[in-house]
C-alpha positions, 0 to 999 in steps of 0.5 A: 500500500502506498500513500500519496500527497497532492503532488504525487497523484498525477505521476501515479495516474500517468503510470496507471492510466498509460497508453501505448505512448507512455514513456516511463522508466519501467523497463518491464512494460511492453508497450505492444501489449499496453492496449490490453490493459483494462479497467474494472473502475474507470476514472470519471476524470483526472484523479485530482479532480475526482479527489477534490470533488469527493472532499467537497462532498464531505462536511469537514470541521477544518481545512485539509492540510497541504501535506495530507494523504489524498490517495491510497494505492494498492497493487494486487496480484500473485506470482506468475505461476498463479496466472499461468494457464489461466484464461483471460476471463479467469484472470478478470474474475480474480481481479473483479473479486479483489476490486469488489472486496475493496469497494465493500470495505472502503466504499464505491464513492471513494474509488478513483480507479481500478486498472489491470496491467497485463503489459508487464511480466505478471498481471496485477491490479492497481486500485486507487481510492480516497481514504475516507473514514467516518466522514473525514480524510484519514489514511492514518486511521485506516492503515496502520501496521495492524490494520494492514495485516488484518486487511491482508488476512481478510482479502485472503479469506474472502478472495484468496482461498477461493482461488487456492492461494495461500496467505503471505507469511504474517509479521514477515520482516522480509522485503523484496524490490519489485522493479515492475512497481516503480521500485517500491518495496512490498512483502515477500510472497512465496509461490501462489501467495496473494500479494497485497 
């Protein structure tokens, strides 16, 4: 899970919503396959415009800080072995179930985009939303270490089990660099684990 402030939203949007002309530093993107990427939640405008509109709909007691976290993003997938031999509709069903889980947990009205990238080594879902909790902007109240561990368990129980996946090792201190996700760090998952 990544947290983004105002100035970080547009670069993430550019990478997530890319077309065949996207020029990024990610060497794993095969622009010949970019036209196969697809949305499960299509953005209804620019991310920052959607965020501003969502925040304007809230009754806030105070002004939003300039350094506030405006967007949370998850990259959801599994290892390449999980997707081998899967038909396109089976992959889509998996990502739809993951998206539905997040909609049910955090509200459709807070969702910005859910886009599946199939133009990289392993298919994966980028899910972006505004972190609203009890009518206020608060990523911190939604995502501390314990809540993230609980979230991973819930996602595994509600989606991962259905697809024969195992939950990643709890409380693991191990990390790996995944170059296909903008050099961000994520927990290590062995073969056929649900990655969040």
